[in-house]
All heavy atoms as an XYZ file, in Angstrom:
639
protein
N      95.029     77.702     99.382
C      95.962     77.234    100.342
C      95.732     77.935    101.669
O      95.416     79.115    101.754
C      97.353     77.489     99.839
C      98.433     77.036    100.827
S     100.056     77.075    100.012
C     100.490     75.364    100.137
N      95.782     77.278    102.778
C      95.583     77.793    104.117
C      96.808     78.283    104.776
O      97.892     77.702    104.633
C      94.894     76.699    104.969
O      94.434     77.171    106.167
N      96.689     79.375    105.503
C      97.821     79.944    106.210
C      97.519     80.314    107.621
O      96.282     80.567    107.873
C      98.274     81.251    105.474
C      98.707     81.070    104.059
C      97.856     81.135    103.023
C     100.070     80.827    103.761
C      98.258     80.913    101.683
C     100.471     80.599    102.523
C      99.602     80.694    101.424
O      99.979     80.406    100.197
N      98.520     80.204    108.479
C      98.294     80.540    109.871
C      99.347     81.588    110.276
O     100.527     81.436    109.822
C      98.446     79.290    110.742
C      98.210     79.648    112.236
C      98.253     78.307    113.139
O      98.531     77.246    112.613
N      97.906     78.450    114.364
N      98.972     82.542    111.049
C      99.937     83.611    111.396
C      99.696     84.005    112.864
O      98.552     84.126    113.329
C      99.593     84.882    110.525
C     100.533     86.055    110.703
C     101.821     86.083    110.129
C     100.162     87.135    111.513
C     102.639     87.140    110.324
C     101.020     88.174    111.649
C     102.290     88.241    111.057
O     103.071     89.298    111.237
N     100.851     84.141    113.577
C     100.856     84.561    115.003
C     101.044     86.072    115.010
O     102.170     86.563    114.811
C     101.902     83.887    115.771
C     101.815     82.369    115.772
C     100.977     81.932    116.997
N     100.931     80.372    116.955
C      99.971     79.716    117.262
N      98.812     80.310    117.555
N      99.963     78.394    117.245
N      99.986     86.812    115.302
C     100.119     88.314    115.390
C     101.010     88.703    116.541
O     101.083     88.019    117.565
C      98.715     88.814    115.481
C      97.859     87.649    115.678
C      98.640     86.403    115.578
N     101.599     89.877    116.355
C     102.461     90.442    117.418
C     101.967     91.914    117.788
O     101.595     92.638    116.899
C     103.865     90.597    116.932
C     104.483     89.216    116.672
C     105.814     89.374    115.904
C     106.368     88.015    115.528
N     105.584     87.354    114.476
N     101.844     92.161    119.067
C     101.560     93.509    119.520
C     100.082     93.873    119.548
O      99.637     94.994    119.650
N      99.160     92.805    119.418
C      97.709     93.015    119.455
C      97.101     91.931    120.361
O      97.729     91.039    120.812
C      97.140     92.946    117.998
C      97.665     93.994    117.191
C      97.418     91.570    117.358
N      95.789     92.136    120.588
C      95.043     91.225    121.427
C      94.811     89.830    120.817
O      94.737     88.869    121.548
C      93.720     91.853    121.866
S      93.886     93.393    122.738
N      94.602     89.777    119.511
C      94.389     88.416    118.867
C      95.635     87.588    118.963
O      96.745     88.132    118.897
C      93.928     88.637    117.442
O      94.836     89.270    116.664
N      95.425     86.293    119.119
C      96.541     85.316    119.343
C      96.845     84.522    118.029
O      97.820     83.983    117.956
C      96.158     84.435    120.406
C      95.982     85.108    121.755
C      95.672     84.138    122.884
N      94.483     83.258    122.637
C      93.186     83.570    122.766
N      92.873     84.803    123.172
N      92.243     82.757    122.554
N      95.881     84.564    117.072
C      96.111     83.726    115.924
C      95.216     84.185    114.780
O      94.114     84.695    115.008
C      95.762     82.314    116.210
C      96.193     81.312    115.213
O      97.336     81.363    114.866
O      95.439     80.422    114.852
N      95.716     84.127    113.485
C      94.947     84.468    112.304
C      95.094     83.305    111.390
O      96.226     82.916    111.078
C      95.382     85.799    111.689
C      95.371     86.968    112.629
C      94.517     86.059    110.434
C      96.028     88.274    112.137
N      93.978     82.755    110.904
C      94.024     81.691    109.899
C      93.157     82.199    108.732
O      92.100     82.848    108.935
C      93.385     80.433    110.492
C      93.351     79.333    109.484
C      94.194     79.933    111.715
N      93.694     81.961    107.552
C      92.992     82.371    106.367
C      93.358     81.543    105.167
O      94.407     80.872    105.229
C      93.225     83.855    106.032
C      94.651     84.220    105.807
C      95.132     84.294    104.494
C      95.525     84.408    106.791
C      96.405     84.611    104.259
C      96.781     84.725    106.571
C      97.334     84.803    105.279
N      92.631     81.594    104.133
C      92.995     80.885    102.792
C      93.273     81.974    101.730
O      92.633     83.032    101.754
C      91.780     80.060    102.391
C      91.452     78.939    103.341
O      92.380     78.450    104.078
O      90.272     78.581    103.486
N      94.098     81.583    100.852
C      94.332     82.304     99.594
C      93.867     81.410     98.437
O      94.459     80.355     98.333
C      95.739     82.801     99.390
C      96.225     83.969    100.306
C      97.681     84.248     99.899
C      95.311     85.157    100.157
N      92.854     81.824     97.726
C      92.419     81.017     96.606
C      92.381     81.945     95.301
O      91.653     82.922     95.340
C      91.014     80.492     96.900
C      90.922     79.496     98.007
C      89.521     79.019     98.277
O      88.607     79.273     97.395
O      89.281     78.431     99.367
N      93.146     81.545     94.336
C      93.173     82.373     93.122
C      93.480     83.809     93.436
O      92.897     84.767     92.809
C      91.982     82.186     92.347
C      91.659     80.749     91.907
O      92.626     80.128     91.532
O      90.507     80.300     91.933
N      94.384     84.091     94.369
C      94.800     85.427     94.692
C      93.805     86.199     95.495
O      93.932     87.401     95.745
N      92.778     85.511     96.065
C      91.759     86.202     96.862
C      91.711     85.682     98.272
O      92.008     84.538     98.602
C      90.319     86.002     96.203
C      90.228     86.730     94.912
C      88.870     86.676     94.305
N      88.830     87.443     93.018
C      88.516     88.753     93.001
N      88.293     89.400     94.050
N      88.552     89.397     91.817
N      91.382     86.521     99.185
C      91.415     86.188    100.667
C      90.033     85.538    100.980
O      88.978     86.057    100.606
C      91.567     87.477    101.481
C      91.520     87.098    103.009
C      92.836     88.246    101.140
N      90.111     84.393    101.734
C      88.913     83.694    102.004
C      88.975     83.205    103.429
O      90.071     82.868    103.986
C      88.724     82.500    101.074
C      88.729     82.755     99.598
C      87.345     83.128     99.196
C      87.219     83.299     97.662
N      85.932     83.187     97.155
N      87.873     82.949    104.052
C      87.792     82.209    105.384
C      88.695     82.769    106.416
O      89.325     82.015    107.096
C      88.054     80.741    105.156
C      87.176     80.149    104.108
O      85.908     80.403    104.102
N      87.722     79.360    103.254
N      88.730     84.084    106.643
C      89.599     84.693    107.701
C      88.950     84.429    109.045
O      87.778     84.645    109.290
C      89.706     86.194    107.528
C      90.556     86.803    108.622
C      90.373     86.479    106.157
N      89.823     83.871    109.958
C      89.355     83.627    111.316
C      90.407     84.135    112.289
O      91.626     83.721    112.220
C      89.128     82.066    111.474
C      88.075     81.530    110.619
C      87.911     80.061    110.537
N      89.154     79.312    110.241
C      89.630     79.137    109.011
N      89.199     79.806    107.970
N      90.710     78.399    108.892
N      90.051     84.972    113.242
C      90.891     85.425    114.310
C      90.556     84.659    115.560
O      89.418     84.401    115.839
C      90.564     86.973    114.593
C      91.073     87.872    113.521
C      90.307     88.231    112.430
C      92.280     88.524    113.710
C      90.722     89.108    111.448
C      92.718     89.479    112.741
C      91.931     89.751    111.672
N      91.573     84.413    116.323
C      91.361     83.871    117.712
C      91.795     84.914    118.631
O      92.934     85.522    118.589
C      92.290     82.600    117.930
O      92.014     81.604    116.947
C      92.099     82.074    119.361
N      90.883     85.371    119.463
C      91.087     86.510    120.413
C      90.817     87.794    119.709
O      90.390     87.867    118.560
N      91.124     88.811    120.470
C      90.899     90.189    119.900
C      89.513     90.612    120.172
O      88.703     89.880    120.772
N      89.117     91.767    119.671
C      87.766     92.368    119.821
C      86.839     91.605    118.843
O      86.988     91.860    117.589
C      87.804     93.855    119.570
S      88.941     94.715    120.636
N      86.036     90.744    119.340
C      85.231     89.888    118.486
C      84.473     90.661    117.352
O      84.514     90.229    116.182
C      84.238     89.120    119.330
O      83.487     88.234    118.521
N      83.772     91.683    117.686
C      82.972     92.437    116.648
C      83.901     92.981    115.571
O      83.594     92.903    114.429
N      85.028     93.569    115.957
C      85.912     94.194    115.054
C      86.600     93.107    114.134
O      86.666     93.311    112.936
C      87.030     95.076    115.747
C      86.409     96.297    116.367
O      85.396     96.767    115.914
N      87.089     96.740    117.424
N      87.089     92.016    114.730
C      87.704     91.008    113.941
C      86.735     90.254    112.991
O      87.154     90.006    111.887
C      88.520     90.028    114.798
O      87.588     89.399    115.740
C      89.691     90.691    115.554
N      85.522     90.077    113.421
C      84.490     89.486    112.546
C      84.173     90.443    111.335
O      84.086     90.023    110.290
C      83.257     89.218    113.292
C      83.334     88.029    114.246
C      81.997     87.827    114.932
O      80.997     87.541    114.265
N      81.908     87.936    116.265
N      84.117     91.756    111.716
C      83.857     92.747    110.694
C      84.933     92.845    109.605
O      84.711     92.794    108.411
N      86.241     92.785    110.079
C      87.319     92.833    109.133
C      87.296     91.560    108.234
O      87.499     91.662    107.076
C      88.683     92.929    109.861
C      89.850     92.688    109.009
C      88.842     94.316    110.573
N      87.073     90.426    108.943
C      87.079     89.169    108.197
C      85.994     89.152    107.110
O      86.217     88.702    105.959
C      86.862     88.019    109.177
N      84.833     89.642    107.410
C      83.816     89.695    106.401
C      84.089     90.701    105.284
O      83.689     90.507    104.136
C      82.443     90.017    107.051
C      81.974     88.877    107.910
C      80.495     89.193    108.397
N      80.162     88.068    109.272
C      78.900     88.058    109.885
N      78.066     89.052    109.667
N      78.598     87.096    110.698
N      84.592     91.848    105.657
C      84.901     92.860    104.671
C      85.955     92.414    103.627
O      85.868     92.774    102.494
C      85.348     94.191    105.344
C      84.301     94.985    106.012
C      84.882     96.038    106.875
C      83.320     95.528    105.026
N      86.983     91.651    104.070
C      87.991     91.265    103.093
C      87.654     89.948    102.360
O      88.363     89.506    101.454
C      89.344     91.048    103.763
C      89.841     92.346    104.308
C      89.390     89.977    104.803
N      86.555     89.290    102.785
C      86.126     87.945    102.148
C      85.962     88.161    100.654
O      85.250     89.053    100.149
C      84.865     87.500    102.683
C      84.376     86.214    102.159
C      85.263     85.005    102.477
O      85.945     85.040    103.532
O      85.174     84.028    101.745
N      86.824     87.419     99.844
C      86.721     87.441     98.424
C      87.516     88.611     97.709
O      87.616     88.701     96.547
N      88.160     89.417     98.575
C      88.908     90.588     98.120
C      90.239     90.109     97.574
O      90.872     89.201     98.115
C      89.136     91.596     99.179
C      89.853     92.861     98.787
S      90.062     94.053    100.248
C      88.395     94.502    100.555
N      90.746     90.707     96.461
C      92.047     90.398     95.979
C      93.107     90.622     97.171
O      92.983     91.641     97.830
C      92.329     91.373     94.796
C      90.954     91.662     94.325
C      90.086     91.650     95.577
N      94.009     89.709     97.300
C      94.937     89.757     98.415
C      95.802     91.107     98.420
O      95.887     91.705     99.503
C      95.941     88.599     98.360
N      96.186     91.568     97.265
C      96.973     92.803     97.220
C      96.155     93.986     97.672
O      96.610     94.938     98.289
C      97.563     93.001     95.797
C      98.699     92.048     95.455
C      98.146     90.700     94.885
O      96.918     90.533     94.782
O      98.948     89.872     94.586
N      94.846     93.985     97.331
C      93.924     95.105     97.665
C      93.703     95.088     99.208
O      93.702     96.142     99.837
C      92.601     94.962     96.964
C      91.622     96.113     97.279
C      92.097     97.430     96.775
O      92.938     97.601     95.950
O      91.536     98.482     97.331
N      93.554     93.880     99.785
C      93.358     93.803    101.253
C      94.562     94.272    101.977
O      94.499     95.116    102.925
C      93.100     92.381    101.611
N      95.793     94.031    101.436
C      97.038     94.534    102.083
C      97.052     96.057    101.994
O      97.343     96.745    102.993
C      98.274     93.899    101.455
C      99.606     94.606    101.857
C      98.323     92.384    101.731
N      96.751     96.540    100.789
C      96.827     97.989    100.587
C      95.758     98.751    101.568
O      96.119     99.747    102.141
C      96.376     98.281     99.174
C      96.376     99.712     98.765
C      96.002     99.836     97.262
C      95.279    101.070     97.034
N      94.763    101.183     95.611
N      94.605     98.167    101.745
C      93.633     98.845    102.588
C      93.888     98.694    104.030
O      93.521     99.585    104.840
C      92.262     98.262    102.283
C      91.751     98.695    100.898
C      90.359     98.101    100.631
N      89.882     98.353     99.266
C      88.622     98.600     98.990
N      87.719     98.556     99.895
N      88.333     98.836     97.745
N      94.429     97.599    104.467
C      94.571     97.320    105.902
C      95.965     97.693    106.517
O      96.074     97.990    107.762
C      94.424     95.801    106.210
C      93.035     95.237    105.829
C      93.030     93.744    106.071
C      91.962     96.002    106.634
N      96.988     97.870    105.722
C      98.372     98.171    106.179
C      98.370     99.506    106.865
O      97.813    100.497    106.365
C      99.382     98.184    105.010
O      99.552     96.903    104.545
N      99.036     99.566    108.023
C      99.234    100.821    108.743
C      98.174    101.288    109.666
O      98.267    102.304    110.342
N      97.050    100.460    109.704
C      95.970    100.841    110.685
C      96.479    100.630    112.077
O      97.112     99.613    112.387
C      94.722     99.984    110.449
C      94.087    100.415    109.029
C      93.700    100.185    111.527
C      92.950     99.510    108.700
N      96.291    101.520    112.949
C      96.780    101.482    114.345
C      95.541    101.286    115.286
O      94.429    101.634    114.961
C      97.497    102.708    114.686
C      98.796    102.961    113.848
C      99.398    104.292    114.151
N      99.699    104.504    115.577
C     100.847    104.814    116.072
N     101.844    105.146    115.282
N     100.986    104.916    117.355
N      95.850    100.712    116.391
C      94.843    100.533    117.474
C      95.258    101.350    118.729
O      96.243    100.955    119.371
C      94.720     99.010    117.804
S      93.415     98.685    119.041
N      94.616    102.447    118.919
C      94.968    103.324    119.921
C      96.413    103.779    119.886
O      96.858    104.269    118.864
N      97.147    103.619    120.938
C      98.587    103.968    121.007
C      99.465    102.969    120.439
O     100.746    103.165    120.285
C      98.981    104.323    122.438
C      98.193    105.515    123.003
S      98.402    107.058    122.079
C     100.111    107.414    122.513
N      98.977    101.720    120.024
C      99.790    100.668    119.523
C     100.208    101.036    118.158
O      99.545    101.779    117.410
C      98.991     99.333    119.552
C      98.559     98.850    120.832
C      97.776     97.635    120.729
C      97.269     97.163    122.095
N      96.460     95.965    121.980
N     101.362    100.494    117.724
C     101.956    100.846    116.399
C     101.290     99.862    115.367
O     101.606    100.013    114.172
C     103.424    100.610    116.430
N     100.430     98.983    115.799
C      99.772     98.046    114.868
C      98.336     97.823    115.273
O      97.841     98.417    116.215
C     100.619     96.746    114.746
O     100.098     95.919    113.713
C     100.598     95.990    116.158
N      97.609     96.936    114.623
C      96.257     96.551    114.936
C      95.957     95.229    114.382
O      96.804     94.675    113.609
C      95.276     97.612    114.340
O      95.358     97.512    112.887
N      94.869     94.607    114.653
C      94.503     93.344    114.076
C      94.337     93.427    112.550
O      94.831     92.578    111.884
C      93.181     92.782    114.723
S      93.469     92.250    116.402
N      93.763     94.518    112.015
C      93.741     94.595    110.549
C      95.162     94.731    110.022
O      95.404     94.109    108.936
C      92.938     95.852    110.260
C      91.955     96.058    111.500
C      92.873     95.543    112.696
N      96.022     95.512    110.616
C      97.375     95.582    110.128
C      98.065     94.258    110.209
O      98.838     93.914    109.310
C      98.142     96.710    110.979
C      99.514     96.897    110.529
O      99.725     97.279    109.364
O     100.454     96.634    111.333
N      97.911     93.537    111.244
C      98.477     92.214    111.381
C      97.983     91.204    110.269
O      98.739     90.474    109.765
C      98.254     91.641    112.782
C      99.067     92.371    113.871
C     100.531     92.101    113.748
O     101.024     91.006    113.782
N     101.301     93.219    113.544
N      96.728     91.363    109.907
C      96.225     90.576    108.883
C      96.845     90.948    107.531
O      97.217     90.012    106.802
C      94.620     90.762    108.712
C      93.971     89.997    107.514
C      94.274     88.523    107.591
C      92.469     90.347    107.523
N      97.110     92.177    107.356
C      97.836     92.678    106.127
C      99.216     92.033    106.035
O      99.657     91.585    105.054
C      97.837     94.155    106.088
N      99.885     91.980    107.209
C     101.221     91.483    107.300
C     101.184     89.980    107.081
O     102.072     89.397    106.333
C     101.864     91.768    108.635
C     102.123     93.218    108.936
C     102.710     93.483    110.274
N     102.659     94.930    110.608
C     103.472     95.416    111.463
N     104.375     94.710    112.169
N     103.479     96.774    111.669
N     100.138     89.316    107.539
C      99.983     87.856    107.337
C      99.737     87.591    105.858
O     100.363     86.603    105.279
C      98.837     87.325    108.159
N      98.930     88.331    105.180
C      98.709     88.124    103.801
C      99.957     88.409    102.939
O     100.297     87.646    102.033
C      97.552     89.058    103.297
C      96.208     88.599    103.977
C      97.369     88.988    101.733
C      95.105     89.620    103.803
N     100.705     89.463    103.314
C     101.944     89.690    102.642
C     102.969     88.631    102.775
O     103.535     88.219    101.750
C     102.672     91.040    103.141
C     102.035     92.295    102.698
C     102.801     93.484    103.261
O     103.012     93.563    104.437
O     103.135     94.362    102.384
N     102.989     87.999    103.861
C     103.837     86.880    104.167
C     103.444     85.691    103.318
O     104.268     85.019    102.642
C     103.935     86.551    105.601
C     104.915     85.400    106.022
C     104.925     85.309    107.549
C     105.969     84.237    107.959
N     105.762     82.902    107.578
N     102.117     85.449    103.270
C     101.581     84.344    102.527
C     101.881     84.502    101.044
O     102.213     83.562    100.359
C     100.150     84.155    102.763
N     101.721     85.729    100.566
C     101.916     86.040     99.112
C     103.473     85.815     98.758
O     103.697     85.234     97.695
C     101.609     87.525     98.741
C     100.125     87.786     98.746
C      99.911     89.325     98.665
C      99.463     87.048     97.665
N     104.304     85.951     99.710
C     105.767     85.722     99.519
C     106.078     84.243     99.496
O     107.034     83.787     98.971
N     105.165     83.424    100.118
C     105.395     82.024    100.192
C     104.712     81.249     99.072
O     104.943     80.052     98.943
C     104.872     81.473    101.571
C     105.609     81.990    102.723
C     104.992     81.564    104.065
O     103.948     80.798    104.080
O     105.539     81.933    105.117
N     103.854     81.945     98.329
C     103.115     81.249     97.248
C     104.065     80.628     96.231
O     105.020     81.344     95.810
C     102.141     82.227     96.472
C     100.841     82.358     97.169
C      99.819     83.064     96.245
N     100.396     84.220     95.538
C      99.697     85.092     94.918
N      98.409     84.973     94.935
N     100.180     86.081     94.324
N     103.696     79.406     95.746
C     104.543     78.907     94.622
C     104.300     79.783     93.394
O     103.231     80.261     93.143
C     104.030     77.483     94.408
C     102.845     77.348     95.309
C     102.735     78.552     96.204
N     105.325     79.956     92.601
C     105.235     80.757     91.332
C     104.458     80.044     90.292
O     104.347     78.944     90.163
C     106.580     81.109     90.810
């Protein structure tokens, strides 16, 4: 299932990703630091969603209280909460 998330407090404007069988797939950021967001997207490809959340949550960007990876973790958490049982 495909999900879209509007990040807050970071440079990226949009995060789109799929959850398939509990795994993160096809992560795409709009905006943000291109190299970093591409790297994060590739690193979490195929990773169990809960593991991605665990690894990415709490990462900060400079003086900001959040980051693009942290926002992806929040997006995945939200998607996991919306999944049909």
